[in-house]
N, CA and C atoms of all chains as a GROMACS GRO file, in nm:
protein
  618
    1UNK      N    1   0.085  -0.120   0.000
    1UNK     CA    2   0.000   0.000   0.000
    1UNK      C    3   0.088   0.124   0.000
    2UNK      N    4   0.056   0.220  -0.084
    2UNK     CA    5   0.139   0.341  -0.094
    2UNK      C    6   0.067   0.459  -0.029
    3UNK      N    7   0.140   0.528   0.055
    3UNK     CA    8   0.087   0.648   0.120
    3UNK      C    9   0.175   0.766   0.079
    4UNK      N   10   0.111   0.882   0.062
    4UNK     CA   11   0.193   1.000   0.036
    4UNK      C   12   0.262   1.042   0.164
    5UNK      N   13   0.376   1.104   0.150
    5UNK     CA   14   0.454   1.142   0.268
    5UNK      C   15   0.379   1.244   0.353
    6UNK      N   16   0.313   1.338   0.286
    6UNK     CA   17   0.239   1.439   0.362
    6UNK      C   18   0.125   1.377   0.440
    7UNK      N   19   0.055   1.282   0.377
    7UNK     CA   20  -0.056   1.214   0.446
    7UNK      C   21  -0.004   1.138   0.569
    8UNK      N   22   0.110   1.074   0.554
    8UNK     CA   23   0.166   1.002   0.668
    8UNK      C   24   0.205   1.098   0.781
    9UNK      N   25   0.258   1.213   0.742
    9UNK     CA   26   0.297   1.311   0.844
    9UNK      C   27   0.174   1.362   0.919
   10UNK      N   28   0.067   1.389   0.843
   10UNK     CA   29  -0.057   1.438   0.906
   10UNK      C   30  -0.115   1.330   0.998
   11UNK      N   31  -0.116   1.204   0.950
   11UNK     CA   32  -0.169   1.094   1.032
   11UNK      C   33  -0.088   1.078   1.160
   12UNK      N   34   0.044   1.084   1.147
   12UNK     CA   35   0.131   1.072   1.265
   12UNK      C   36   0.103   1.185   1.364
   13UNK      N   37   0.097   1.308   1.312
   13UNK     CA   38   0.073   1.424   1.399
   13UNK      C   39  -0.063   1.413   1.468
   14UNK      N   40  -0.163   1.370   1.394
   14UNK     CA   41  -0.299   1.359   1.450
   14UNK      C   42  -0.304   1.256   1.562
   15UNK      N   43  -0.247   1.139   1.537
   15UNK     CA   44  -0.254   1.031   1.636
   15UNK      C   45  -0.172   1.064   1.761
   16UNK      N   46  -0.051   1.112   1.741
   16UNK     CA   47   0.035   1.142   1.856
   16UNK      C   48  -0.022   1.260   1.936
   17UNK      N   49  -0.079   1.358   1.866
   17UNK     CA   50  -0.139   1.472   1.938
   17UNK      C   51  -0.256   1.427   2.024
   18UNK      N   52  -0.335   1.332   1.973
   18UNK     CA   53  -0.447   1.281   2.054
   18UNK      C   54  -0.395   1.214   2.181
   19UNK      N   55  -0.286   1.138   2.168
   19UNK     CA   56  -0.228   1.074   2.286
   19UNK      C   57  -0.172   1.179   2.382
   20UNK      N   58  -0.107   1.281   2.328
   20UNK     CA   59  -0.052   1.387   2.414
   20UNK      C   60  -0.163   1.462   2.486
   21UNK      N   61  -0.278   1.475   2.420
   21UNK     CA   62  -0.392   1.539   2.486
   21UNK      C   63  -0.435   1.462   2.610
   22UNK      N   64  -0.431   1.329   2.602
   22UNK     CA   65  -0.466   1.246   2.718
   22UNK      C   66  -0.360   1.255   2.827
   23UNK      N   67  -0.236   1.277   2.785
   23UNK     CA   68  -0.125   1.280   2.881
   23UNK      C   69  -0.088   1.424   2.915
   24UNK      N   70  -0.183   1.515   2.900
   24UNK     CA   71  -0.156   1.658   2.920
   24UNK      C   72  -0.102   1.684   3.060
   25UNK      N   73  -0.022   1.791   3.077
   25UNK     CA   74   0.034   1.822   3.207
   25UNK      C   75  -0.073   1.837   3.314
   26UNK      N   76  -0.033   1.822   3.443
   26UNK     CA   77  -0.131   1.825   3.552
   26UNK      C   78  -0.214   1.953   3.559
   27UNK      N   79  -0.162   2.062   3.507
   27UNK     CA   80  -0.237   2.188   3.512
   27UNK      C   81  -0.360   2.188   3.424
   28UNK      N   82  -0.365   2.095   3.328
   28UNK     CA   83  -0.477   2.092   3.232
   28UNK      C   84  -0.565   1.973   3.266
   29UNK      N   85  -0.668   1.998   3.344
   29UNK     CA   86  -0.750   1.888   3.395
   29UNK      C   87  -0.884   1.873   3.323
   30UNK      N   88  -0.936   1.981   3.268
   30UNK     CA   89  -1.068   1.970   3.206
   30UNK      C   90  -1.055   1.917   3.063
   31UNK      N   91  -1.163   1.861   3.012
   31UNK     CA   92  -1.162   1.807   2.876
   31UNK      C   93  -1.132   1.917   2.774
   32UNK      N   94  -1.188   2.035   2.799
   32UNK     CA   95  -1.166   2.145   2.706
   32UNK      C   96  -1.018   2.182   2.698
   33UNK      N   97  -0.951   2.185   2.814
   33UNK     CA   98  -0.808   2.219   2.816
   33UNK      C   99  -0.726   2.111   2.747
   34UNK      N  100  -0.765   1.985   2.766
   34UNK     CA  101  -0.691   1.875   2.703
   34UNK      C  102  -0.706   1.879   2.551
   35UNK      N  103  -0.829   1.908   2.504
   35UNK     CA  104  -0.851   1.916   2.359
   35UNK      C  105  -0.771   2.033   2.301
   36UNK      N  106  -0.770   2.143   2.375
   36UNK     CA  107  -0.695   2.260   2.329
   36UNK      C  108  -0.546   2.226   2.320
   37UNK      N  109  -0.496   2.152   2.418
   37UNK     CA  110  -0.356   2.111   2.420
   37UNK      C  111  -0.326   2.019   2.301
   38UNK      N  112  -0.418   1.926   2.271
   38UNK     CA  113  -0.398   1.834   2.158
   38UNK      C  114  -0.399   1.909   2.026
   39UNK      N  115  -0.492   2.003   2.010
   39UNK     CA  116  -0.499   2.080   1.886
   39UNK      C  117  -0.373   2.165   1.868
   40UNK      N  118  -0.326   2.222   1.978
   40UNK     CA  119  -0.204   2.303   1.974
   40UNK      C  120  -0.084   2.216   1.937
   41UNK      N  121  -0.076   2.095   1.993
   41UNK     CA  122   0.033   2.002   1.959
   41UNK      C  123   0.028   1.965   1.811
   42UNK      N  124  -0.092   1.939   1.761
   42UNK     CA  125  -0.109   1.903   1.620
   42UNK      C  126  -0.062   2.016   1.530
   43UNK      N  127  -0.101   2.139   1.565
   43UNK     CA  128  -0.060   2.254   1.485
   43UNK      C  129   0.091   2.272   1.488
   44UNK      N  130   0.152   2.250   1.604
   44UNK     CA  131   0.297   2.264   1.614
   44UNK      C  132   0.368   2.155   1.534
   45UNK      N  133   0.316   2.032   1.540
   45UNK     CA  134   0.375   1.923   1.462
   45UNK      C  135   0.382   1.963   1.314
   46UNK      N  136   0.266   2.005   1.262
   46UNK     CA  137   0.258   2.038   1.119
   46UNK      C  138   0.340   2.163   1.087
   47UNK      N  139   0.325   2.266   1.170
   47UNK     CA  140   0.394   2.392   1.144
   47UNK      C  141   0.546   2.375   1.144
   48UNK      N  142   0.598   2.304   1.243
   48UNK     CA  143   0.743   2.285   1.252
   48UNK      C  144   0.792   2.197   1.137
   49UNK      N  145   0.715   2.093   1.103
   49UNK     CA  146   0.757   2.005   0.993
   49UNK      C  147   0.764   2.081   0.861
   50UNK      N  148   0.661   2.160   0.833
   50UNK     CA  149   0.660   2.237   0.707
   50UNK      C  150   0.770   2.343   0.710
   51UNK      N  151   0.791   2.404   0.826
   51UNK     CA  152   0.898   2.504   0.840
   51UNK      C  153   1.036   2.444   0.816
   52UNK      N  154   1.062   2.329   0.876
   52UNK     CA  155   1.192   2.263   0.857
   52UNK      C  156   1.209   2.219   0.712
   53UNK      N  157   1.098   2.176   0.651
   53UNK     CA  158   1.105   2.135   0.510
   53UNK      C  159   1.146   2.252   0.422
   54UNK      N  160   1.089   2.370   0.450
   54UNK     CA  161   1.127   2.488   0.371
   54UNK      C  162   1.271   2.528   0.397
   55UNK      N  163   1.316   2.512   0.521
   55UNK     CA  164   1.457   2.545   0.552
   55UNK      C  165   1.553   2.453   0.477
   56UNK      N  166   1.512   2.327   0.457
   56UNK     CA  167   1.600   2.232   0.390
   56UNK      C  168   1.589   2.240   0.237
   57UNK      N  169   1.488   2.314   0.190
   57UNK     CA  170   1.462   2.318   0.045
   57UNK      C  171   1.585   2.364  -0.036
   58UNK      N  172   1.658   2.470   0.006
   58UNK     CA  173   1.773   2.514  -0.075
   58UNK      C  174   1.882   2.407  -0.088
   59UNK      N  175   1.888   2.313   0.008
   59UNK     CA  176   1.995   2.212   0.004
   59UNK      C  177   1.950   2.082  -0.065
   60UNK      N  178   1.829   2.084  -0.122
   60UNK     CA  179   1.775   1.961  -0.177
   60UNK      C  180   1.824   1.933  -0.318
   61UNK      N  181   1.892   2.029  -0.380
   61UNK     CA  182   1.940   2.004  -0.518
   61UNK      C  183   2.082   2.053  -0.537
   62UNK      N  184  -2.471   0.473   7.730
   62UNK     CA  185  -2.476   0.618   7.732
   62UNK      C  186  -2.464   0.671   7.589
   63UNK      N  187  -2.556   0.757   7.552
   63UNK     CA  188  -2.552   0.811   7.416
   63UNK      C  189  -2.478   0.943   7.413
   64UNK      N  190  -2.422   0.975   7.301
   64UNK     CA  191  -2.348   1.100   7.285
   64UNK      C  192  -2.445   1.204   7.233
   65UNK      N  193  -2.461   1.310   7.309
   65UNK     CA  194  -2.554   1.416   7.267
   65UNK      C  195  -2.488   1.508   7.168
   66UNK      N  196  -2.572   1.592   7.107
   66UNK     CA  197  -2.520   1.685   7.007
   66UNK      C  198  -2.420   1.782   7.068
   67UNK      N  199  -2.446   1.822   7.194
   67UNK     CA  200  -2.356   1.915   7.262
   67UNK      C  201  -2.219   1.853   7.280
   68UNK      N  202  -2.218   1.724   7.317
   68UNK     CA  203  -2.090   1.659   7.339
   68UNK      C  204  -2.012   1.642   7.208
   69UNK      N  205  -2.085   1.616   7.100
   69UNK     CA  206  -2.017   1.597   6.971
   69UNK      C  207  -1.949   1.725   6.927
   70UNK      N  208  -2.015   1.840   6.958
   70UNK     CA  209  -1.959   1.967   6.915
   70UNK      C  210  -1.841   2.012   7.000
   71UNK      N  211  -1.817   1.944   7.112
   71UNK     CA  212  -1.702   1.982   7.193
   71UNK      C  213  -1.573   1.946   7.120
   72UNK      N  214  -1.466   2.027   7.147
   72UNK     CA  215  -1.342   2.006   7.070
   72UNK      C  216  -1.286   1.864   7.083
   73UNK      N  217  -1.292   1.804   7.200
   73UNK     CA  218  -1.230   1.674   7.217
   73UNK      C  219  -1.311   1.558   7.163
   74UNK      N  220  -1.438   1.582   7.134
   74UNK     CA  221  -1.525   1.472   7.092
   74UNK      C  222  -1.577   1.488   6.949
   75UNK      N  223  -1.505   1.564   6.870
   75UNK     CA  224  -1.553   1.586   6.734
   75UNK      C  225  -1.547   1.457   6.653
   76UNK      N  226  -1.637   1.448   6.558
   76UNK     CA  227  -1.642   1.328   6.475
   76UNK      C  228  -1.514   1.315   6.394
   77UNK      N  229  -1.472   1.193   6.375
   77UNK     CA  230  -1.352   1.169   6.294
   77UNK      C  231  -1.384   1.200   6.148
   78UNK      N  232  -1.282   1.241   6.070
   78UNK     CA  233  -1.307   1.273   5.929
   78UNK      C  234  -1.360   1.151   5.855
   79UNK      N  235  -1.436   1.174   5.749
   79UNK     CA  236  -1.492   1.060   5.674
   79UNK      C  237  -1.382   0.972   5.619
   80UNK      N  238  -1.405   0.842   5.620
   80UNK     CA  239  -1.300   0.752   5.570
   80UNK      C  240  -1.271   0.777   5.424
   81UNK      N  241  -1.143   0.776   5.391
   81UNK     CA  242  -1.106   0.799   5.252
   81UNK      C  243  -1.126   0.672   5.172
   82UNK      N  244  -1.128   0.691   5.043
   82UNK     CA  245  -1.143   0.575   4.954
   82UNK      C  246  -1.026   0.479   4.975
   83UNK      N  247  -1.052   0.348   4.973
   83UNK     CA  248  -0.945   0.254   4.998
   83UNK      C  249  -0.834   0.265   4.894
   84UNK      N  250  -0.712   0.251   4.938
   84UNK     CA  251  -0.598   0.258   4.848
   84UNK      C  252  -0.600   0.138   4.754
   85UNK      N  253  -0.561   0.164   4.629
   85UNK     CA  254  -0.565   0.057   4.531
   85UNK      C  255  -0.425   0.026   4.478
   86UNK      N  256  -0.326   0.050   4.564
   86UNK     CA  257  -0.188   0.035   4.517
   86UNK      C  258  -0.161  -0.106   4.466
   87UNK      N  259  -0.223  -0.204   4.528
   87UNK     CA  260  -0.191  -0.342   4.494
   87UNK      C  261  -0.234  -0.381   4.353
   88UNK      N  262  -0.330  -0.308   4.296
   88UNK     CA  263  -0.375  -0.342   4.161
   88UNK      C  264  -0.292  -0.274   4.053
   89UNK      N  265  -0.207  -0.178   4.094
   89UNK     CA  266  -0.133  -0.100   3.994
   89UNK      C  267  -0.050  -0.187   3.899
   90UNK      N  268   0.027  -0.286   3.949
   90UNK     CA  269   0.104  -0.369   3.854
   90UNK      C  270   0.016  -0.447   3.757
   91UNK      N  271  -0.100  -0.492   3.804
   91UNK     CA  272  -0.189  -0.567   3.716
   91UNK      C  273  -0.251  -0.476   3.610
   92UNK      N  274  -0.282  -0.354   3.651
   92UNK     CA  275  -0.334  -0.256   3.555
   92UNK      C  276  -0.229  -0.225   3.449
   93UNK      N  277  -0.103  -0.209   3.495
   93UNK     CA  278   0.005  -0.181   3.400
   93UNK      C  279   0.025  -0.298   3.303
   94UNK      N  280   0.017  -0.418   3.356
   94UNK     CA  281   0.034  -0.537   3.270
   94UNK      C  282  -0.078  -0.545   3.166
   95UNK      N  283  -0.201  -0.521   3.210
   95UNK     CA  284  -0.315  -0.522   3.117
   95UNK      C  285  -0.300  -0.413   3.012
   96UNK      N  286  -0.254  -0.295   3.055
   96UNK     CA  287  -0.237  -0.183   2.962
   96UNK      C  288  -0.130  -0.215   2.858
   97UNK      N  289  -0.028  -0.289   2.899
   97UNK     CA  290   0.078  -0.325   2.804
   97UNK      C  291   0.026  -0.430   2.703
   98UNK      N  292  -0.043  -0.530   2.752
   98UNK     CA  293  -0.089  -0.638   2.663
   98UNK      C  294  -0.191  -0.585   2.562
   99UNK      N  295  -0.293  -0.517   2.610
   99UNK     CA  296  -0.395  -0.460   2.520
   99UNK      C  297  -0.403  -0.310   2.546
  100UNK      N  298  -0.353  -0.228   2.453
  100UNK     CA  299  -0.353  -0.083   2.474
  100UNK      C  300  -0.491  -0.030   2.513
  101UNK      N  301  -0.494   0.051   2.617
  101UNK     CA  302  -0.619   0.111   2.663
  101UNK      C  303  -0.690   0.031   2.771
  102UNK      N  304  -0.656  -0.097   2.785
  102UNK     CA  305  -0.729  -0.179   2.882
  102UNK      C  306  -0.699  -0.140   3.026
  103UNK      N  307  -0.580  -0.084   3.051
  103UNK     CA  308  -0.548  -0.039   3.186
  103UNK      C  309  -0.641   0.072   3.231
  104UNK      N  310  -0.661   0.169   3.143
  104UNK     CA  311  -0.753   0.278   3.176
  104UNK      C  312  -0.897   0.227   3.183
  105UNK      N  313  -0.928   0.127   3.101
  105UNK     CA  314  -1.063   0.070   3.105
  105UNK      C  315  -1.091   0.006   3.241
  106UNK      N  316  -0.992  -0.064   3.296
  106UNK     CA  317  -1.008  -0.125   3.428
  106UNK      C  318  -1.028  -0.019   3.537
  107UNK      N  319  -0.973   0.100   3.512
  107UNK     CA  320  -0.986   0.208   3.610
  107UNK      C  321  -1.110   0.293   3.585
  108UNK      N  322  -1.189   0.256   3.485
  108UNK     CA  323  -1.312   0.331   3.456
  108UNK      C  324  -1.290   0.457   3.376
  109UNK      N  325  -1.172   0.473   3.316
  109UNK     CA  326  -1.144   0.590   3.232
  109UNK      C  327  -1.174   0.554   3.086
  110UNK      N  328  -1.301   0.560   3.050
  110UNK     CA  329  -1.344   0.515   2.918
  110UNK      C  330  -1.284   0.599   2.806
  111UNK      N  331  -1.284   0.728   2.826
  111UNK     CA  332  -1.234   0.818   2.721
  111UNK      C  333  -1.088   0.794   2.690
  112UNK      N  334  -1.009   0.789   2.794
  112UNK     CA  335  -0.865   0.766   2.773
  112UNK      C  336  -0.840   0.627   2.715
  113UNK      N  337  -0.916   0.529   2.764
  113UNK     CA  338  -0.899   0.391   2.715
  113UNK      C  339  -0.923   0.385   2.565
  114UNK      N  340  -1.033   0.446   2.522
  114UNK     CA  341  -1.067   0.443   2.379
  114UNK      C  342  -0.963   0.520   2.297
  115UNK      N  343  -0.923   0.636   2.350
  115UNK     CA  344  -0.824   0.716   2.277
  115UNK      C  345  -0.693   0.641   2.262
  116UNK      N  346  -0.643   0.584   2.370
  116UNK     CA  347  -0.515   0.514   2.362
  116UNK      C  348  -0.525   0.391   2.270
  117UNK      N  349  -0.638   0.321   2.276
  117UNK     CA  350  -0.652   0.205   2.188
  117UNK      C  351  -0.652   0.249   2.041
  118UNK      N  352  -0.727   0.354   2.010
  118UNK     CA  353  -0.734   0.400   1.870
  118UNK      C  354  -0.599   0.454   1.823
  119UNK      N  355  -0.530   0.526   1.911
  119UNK     CA  356  -0.400   0.584   1.871
  119UNK      C  357  -0.297   0.474   1.848
  120UNK      N  358  -0.284   0.382   1.943
  120UNK     CA  359  -0.182   0.277   1.930
  120UNK      C  360  -0.215   0.184   1.814
  121UNK      N  361  -0.341   0.145   1.802
  121UNK     CA  362  -0.378   0.057   1.690
  121UNK      C  363  -0.362   0.130   1.556
  122UNK      N  364  -0.398   0.257   1.552
  122UNK     CA  365  -0.383   0.334   1.428
  122UNK      C  366  -0.238   0.346   1.386
  123UNK      N  367  -0.151   0.377   1.481
  123UNK     CA  368  -0.008   0.389   1.448
  123UNK      C  369   0.048   0.254   1.404
  124UNK      N  370   0.016   0.149   1.480
  124UNK     CA  371   0.073   0.017   1.450
  124UNK      C  372   0.023  -0.036   1.316
  125UNK      N  373  -0.107  -0.029   1.291
  125UNK     CA  374  -0.162  -0.086   1.166
  125UNK      C  375  -0.116  -0.005   1.046
  126UNK      N  376  -0.111   0.128   1.060
  126UNK     CA  377  -0.058   0.209   0.950
  126UNK      C  378   0.087   0.171   0.921
  127UNK      N  379   0.165   0.151   1.027
  127UNK     CA  380   0.305   0.109   1.009
  127UNK      C  381   0.316  -0.026   0.940
  128UNK      N  382   0.228  -0.118   0.977
  128UNK     CA  383   0.232  -0.250   0.912
  128UNK      C  384   0.193  -0.240   0.765
  129UNK      N  385   0.087  -0.162   0.736
  129UNK     CA  386   0.042  -0.148   0.597
  129UNK      C  387   0.146  -0.077   0.511
  130UNK      N  388   0.226   0.009   0.573
  130UNK     CA  389   0.333   0.077   0.499
  130UNK      C  390   0.457  -0.010   0.487
  131UNK      N  391   0.446  -0.134   0.533
  131UNK     CA  392   0.556  -0.232   0.527
  131UNK      C  393   0.677  -0.188   0.609
  132UNK      N  394   0.646  -0.134   0.729
  132UNK     CA  395   0.754  -0.098   0.819
  132UNK      C  396   0.818  -0.222   0.880
  133UNK      N  397   0.939  -0.205   0.928
  133UNK     CA  398   1.011  -0.318   0.986
  133UNK      C  399   0.976  -0.337   1.132
  134UNK      N  400   0.947  -0.462   1.169
  134UNK     CA  401   0.927  -0.498   1.310
  134UNK      C  402   1.051  -0.575   1.353
  135UNK      N  403   1.123  -0.521   1.450
  135UNK     CA  404   1.253  -0.576   1.486
  135UNK      C  405   1.238  -0.706   1.565
  136UNK      N  406   1.321  -0.806   1.535
  136UNK     CA  407   1.316  -0.933   1.609
  136UNK      C  408   1.382  -0.918   1.746
  137UNK      N  409   1.356  -1.012   1.837
  137UNK     CA  410   1.412  -1.002   1.973
  137UNK      C  411   1.564  -1.002   1.977
  138UNK      N  412   1.627  -1.082   1.894
  138UNK     CA  413   1.773  -1.094   1.899
  138UNK      C  414   1.834  -1.021   1.781
  139UNK      N  415   1.912  -0.919   1.812
  139UNK     CA  416   1.974  -0.841   1.707
  139UNK      C  417   2.118  -0.809   1.747
  140UNK      N  418   2.209  -0.813   1.650
  140UNK     CA  419   2.348  -0.777   1.677
  140UNK      C  420   2.367  -0.626   1.685
  141UNK      N  421   2.275  -0.554   1.624
  141UNK     CA  422   2.284  -0.409   1.619
  141UNK      C  423   2.216  -0.347   1.741
  142UNK      N  424   2.284  -0.257   1.814
  142UNK     CA  425   2.218  -0.194   1.930
  142UNK      C  426   2.090  -0.121   1.893
  143UNK      N  427   2.089  -0.060   1.774
  143UNK     CA  428   1.967   0.009   1.732
  143UNK      C  429   1.854  -0.090   1.705
  144UNK      N  430   1.893  -0.210   1.660
  144UNK     CA  431   1.792  -0.315   1.642
  144UNK      C  432   1.732  -0.358   1.774
  145UNK      N  433   1.816  -0.363   1.877
  145UNK     CA  434   1.766  -0.398   2.011
  145UNK      C  435   1.672  -0.289   2.063
  146UNK      N  436   1.712  -0.163   2.042
  146UNK     CA  437   1.625  -0.052   2.084
  146UNK      C  438   1.493  -0.056   2.006
  147UNK      N  439   1.504  -0.087   1.878
  147UNK     CA  440   1.382  -0.099   1.796
  147UNK      C  441   1.291  -0.210   1.845
  148UNK      N  442   1.352  -0.322   1.883
  148UNK     CA  443   1.271  -0.432   1.938
  148UNK      C  444   1.200  -0.388   2.067
  149UNK      N  445   1.274  -0.321   2.155
  149UNK     CA  446   1.212  -0.277   2.281
  149UNK      C  447   1.094  -0.183   2.254
  150UNK      N  448   1.113  -0.091   2.159
  150UNK     CA  449   1.004   0.002   2.126
  150UNK      C  450   0.886  -0.074   2.066
  151UNK      N  451   0.915  -0.166   1.975
  151UNK     CA  452   0.806  -0.241   1.910
  151UNK      C  453   0.733  -0.330   2.010
  152UNK      N  454   0.808  -0.393   2.099
  152UNK     CA  455   0.747  -0.487   2.195
  152UNK      C  456   0.652  -0.415   2.291
  153UNK      N  457   0.673  -0.285   2.310
  153UNK     CA  458   0.585  -0.210   2.401
  153UNK      C  459   0.443  -0.196   2.346
  154UNK      N  460   0.424  -0.227   2.218
  154UNK     CA  461   0.288  -0.214   2.164
  154UNK      C  462   0.199  -0.334   2.196
  155UNK      N  463   0.253  -0.429   2.273
  155UNK     CA  464   0.171  -0.538   2.326
  155UNK      C  465   0.120  -0.632   2.219
  156UNK      N  466  -0.012  -0.645   2.212
  156UNK     CA  467  -0.073  -0.744   2.122
  156UNK      C  468  -0.041  -0.714   1.975
  157UNK      N  469  -0.020  -0.588   1.943
  157UNK     CA  470   0.009  -0.554   1.803
  157UNK      C  471   0.146  -0.604   1.760
  158UNK      N  472   0.239  -0.616   1.853
  158UNK     CA  473   0.369  -0.674   1.820
  158UNK      C  474   0.353  -0.822   1.785
  159UNK      N  475   0.265  -0.889   1.860
  159UNK     CA  476   0.242  -1.032   1.835
  159UNK      C  477   0.169  -1.053   1.702
  160UNK      N  478   0.078  -0.960   1.670
  160UNK     CA  479  -0.004  -0.975   1.550
  160UNK      C  480   0.062  -0.918   1.425
  161UNK      N  481   0.184  -0.870   1.438
  161UNK     CA  482   0.248  -0.802   1.324
  161UNK      C  483   0.256  -0.891   1.202
  162UNK      N  484   0.283  -1.020   1.222
  162UNK     CA  485   0.301  -1.108   1.106
  162UNK      C  486   0.170  -1.129   1.029
  163UNK      N  487   0.054  -1.104   1.094
  163UNK     CA  488  -0.073  -1.116   1.024
  163UNK      C  489  -0.089  -1.004   0.920
  164UNK      N  490  -0.036  -0.888   0.953
  164UNK     CA  491  -0.049  -0.774   0.863
  164UNK      C  492   0.064  -0.772   0.758
  165UNK      N  493   0.180  -0.818   0.798
  165UNK     CA  494   0.296  -0.814   0.709
  165UNK      C  495   0.330  -0.954   0.663
  166UNK      N  496   0.244  -1.010   0.578
  166UNK     CA  497   0.268  -1.148   0.534
  166UNK      C  498   0.386  -1.156   0.439
  167UNK      N  499   0.410  -1.047   0.364
  167UNK     CA  500   0.522  -1.050   0.270
  167UNK      C  501   0.648  -0.988   0.330
  168UNK      N  502   0.644  -0.953   0.456
  168UNK     CA  503   0.763  -0.897   0.522
  168UNK      C  504   0.777  -0.748   0.497
  169UNK      N  505   0.872  -0.684   0.566
  169UNK     CA  506   0.890  -0.539   0.551
  169UNK      C  507   0.957  -0.504   0.419
  170UNK      N  508   0.940  -0.378   0.379
  170UNK     CA  509   1.005  -0.327   0.259
  170UNK      C  510   1.054  -0.185   0.291
  171UNK      N  511   1.178  -0.178   0.336
  171UNK     CA  512   1.232  -0.046   0.373
  171UNK      C  513   1.320   0.010   0.262
  172UNK      N  514   1.306  -0.047   0.141
  172UNK     CA  515   1.382   0.008   0.029
  172UNK      C  516   1.321   0.140  -0.019
  173UNK      N  517   1.194   0.164   0.019
  173UNK     CA  518   1.129   0.290  -0.016
  173UNK      C  519   1.104   0.370   0.112
  174UNK      N  520   1.085   0.500   0.094
  174UNK     CA  521   1.067   0.587   0.211
  174UNK      C  522   0.942   0.550   0.290
  175UNK      N  523   0.839   0.504   0.220
  175UNK     CA  524   0.715   0.468   0.291
  175UNK      C  525   0.738   0.358   0.394
  176UNK      N  526   0.818   0.258   0.357
  176UNK     CA  527   0.851   0.151   0.451
  176UNK      C  528   0.930   0.202   0.570
  177UNK      N  529   1.018   0.298   0.543
  177UNK     CA  530   1.096   0.356   0.652
  177UNK      C  531   1.005   0.434   0.748
  178UNK      N  532   0.908   0.507   0.691
  178UNK     CA  533   0.811   0.576   0.776
  178UNK      C  534   0.730   0.475   0.857
  179UNK      N  535   0.696   0.364   0.792
  179UNK     CA  536   0.621   0.259   0.862
  179UNK      C  537   0.695   0.207   0.984
  180UNK      N  538   0.827   0.193   0.971
  180UNK     CA  539   0.909   0.150   1.084
  180UNK      C  540   0.895   0.247   1.201
  181UNK      N  541   0.894   0.376   1.169
  181UNK     CA  542   0.879   0.478   1.276
  181UNK      C  543   0.739   0.473   1.337
  182UNK      N  544   0.638   0.447   1.255
  182UNK     CA  545   0.501   0.437   1.306
  182UNK      C  546   0.489   0.322   1.406
  183UNK      N  547   0.548   0.207   1.372
  183UNK     CA  548   0.540   0.092   1.461
  183UNK      C  549   0.612   0.122   1.593
  184UNK      N  550   0.729   0.186   1.583
  184UNK     CA  551   0.802   0.221   1.705
  184UNK      C  552   0.725   0.324   1.787
  185UNK      N  553   0.662   0.421   1.718
  185UNK     CA  554   0.584   0.523   1.789
  185UNK      C  555   0.465   0.461   1.860
  186UNK      N  556   0.405   0.357   1.798
  186UNK     CA  557   0.292   0.288   1.864
  186UNK      C  558   0.338   0.231   1.998
  187UNK      N  559   0.457   0.170   1.999
  187UNK     CA  560   0.510   0.114   2.123
  187UNK      C  561   0.539   0.220   2.227
  188UNK      N  562   0.595   0.333   2.183
  188UNK     CA  563   0.630   0.439   2.278
  188UNK      C  564   0.503   0.502   2.338
  189UNK      N  565   0.403   0.525   2.252
  189UNK     CA  566   0.277   0.581   2.303
  189UNK      C  567   0.212   0.483   2.402
  190UNK      N  568   0.219   0.354   2.370
  190UNK     CA  569   0.160   0.257   2.464
  190UNK      C  570   0.238   0.252   2.594
  191UNK      N  571   0.370   0.269   2.587
  191UNK     CA  572   0.450   0.274   2.710
  191UNK      C  573   0.406   0.393   2.797
  192UNK      N  574   0.381   0.507   2.732
  192UNK     CA  575   0.334   0.625   2.806
  192UNK      C  576   0.197   0.597   2.869
  193UNK      N  577   0.112   0.526   2.795
  193UNK     CA  578  -0.021   0.495   2.850
  193UNK      C  579  -0.010   0.397   2.967
  194UNK      N  580   0.085   0.304   2.959
  194UNK     CA  581   0.107   0.211   3.071
  194UNK      C  582   0.149   0.289   3.196
  195UNK      N  583   0.243   0.381   3.178
  195UNK     CA  584   0.289   0.460   3.293
  195UNK      C  585   0.176   0.546   3.349
  196UNK      N  586   0.094   0.602   3.260
  196UNK     CA  587  -0.019   0.685   3.304
  196UNK      C  588  -0.119   0.601   3.383
  197UNK      N  589  -0.151   0.482   3.331
  197UNK     CA  590  -0.246   0.393   3.402
  197UNK      C  591  -0.188   0.350   3.537
  198UNK      N  592  -0.059   0.322   3.540
  198UNK     CA  593   0.005   0.281   3.665
  198UNK      C  594  -0.002   0.392   3.770
  199UNK      N  595   0.025   0.515   3.726
  199UNK     CA  596   0.022   0.627   3.820
  199UNK      C  597  -0.119   0.652   3.872
  200UNK      N  598  -0.218   0.638   3.785
  200UNK     CA  599  -0.357   0.657   3.830
  200UNK      C  600  -0.395   0.547   3.930
  201UNK      N  601  -0.358   0.422   3.897
  201UNK     CA  602  -0.392   0.311   3.987
  201UNK      C  603  -0.320   0.322   4.120
  202UNK      N  604  -0.197   0.375   4.116
  202UNK     CA  605  -0.120   0.389   4.241
  202UNK      C  606  -0.164   0.509   4.323
  203UNK      N  607  -0.248   0.592   4.265
  203UNK     CA  608  -0.300   0.707   4.339
  203UNK      C  609  -0.216   0.832   4.331
  204UNK      N  610  -0.110   0.829   4.249
  204UNK     CA  611  -0.023   0.947   4.240
  204UNK      C  612  -0.067   1.042   4.130
  205UNK      N  613  -0.175   1.008   4.060
  205UNK     CA  614  -0.229   1.096   3.956
  205UNK      C  615  -0.380   1.079   3.953
  206UNK      N  616  -0.449   1.188   3.926
  206UNK     CA  617  -0.596   1.179   3.922
  206UNK      C  618  -0.642   1.158   3.779
   0.00000   0.00000   0.00000
């Protein structure tokens, strides 16, 4: 089965962020805070990955 | 002789605080073992339905995606230290490590990038399950709510 690299990155970020939401720091006890933490983690995963990809772009050829 | 309300309100005769919930420290290792074997089952035993379902879906999603991408599942005995670390990470995914051969009947294919990503997915499934085991253990031991 073939997956695109971007799709795999999104799937990885989504799944790991959901787990991180459950393992949120002790200060975040309510469901709303945990969901917010998971969404923030997901956004950081994607944002940092795309940012690093652009930083590496000049060295790709 | 009965204790009157006046006597109860006196400083020396105040009612003892309500009994706390019984400690469940003794079940913590069993909860951790269950959580390792079947991801999410540790939280399920503790009545944490949401976390149990989330951890099961996350670990199974990572592991099955890794298997479908033909990621490598490391064997127990490896000459390479990284292979040993890979085995430890993979083995933490519990039942999915045992069932890996059902999904990967033709074996891994890490000659393409997709297979290499699959290897990371399988390892990540084990690491996430390890975190869930520790979380379930801490809840069962009473050190986390």
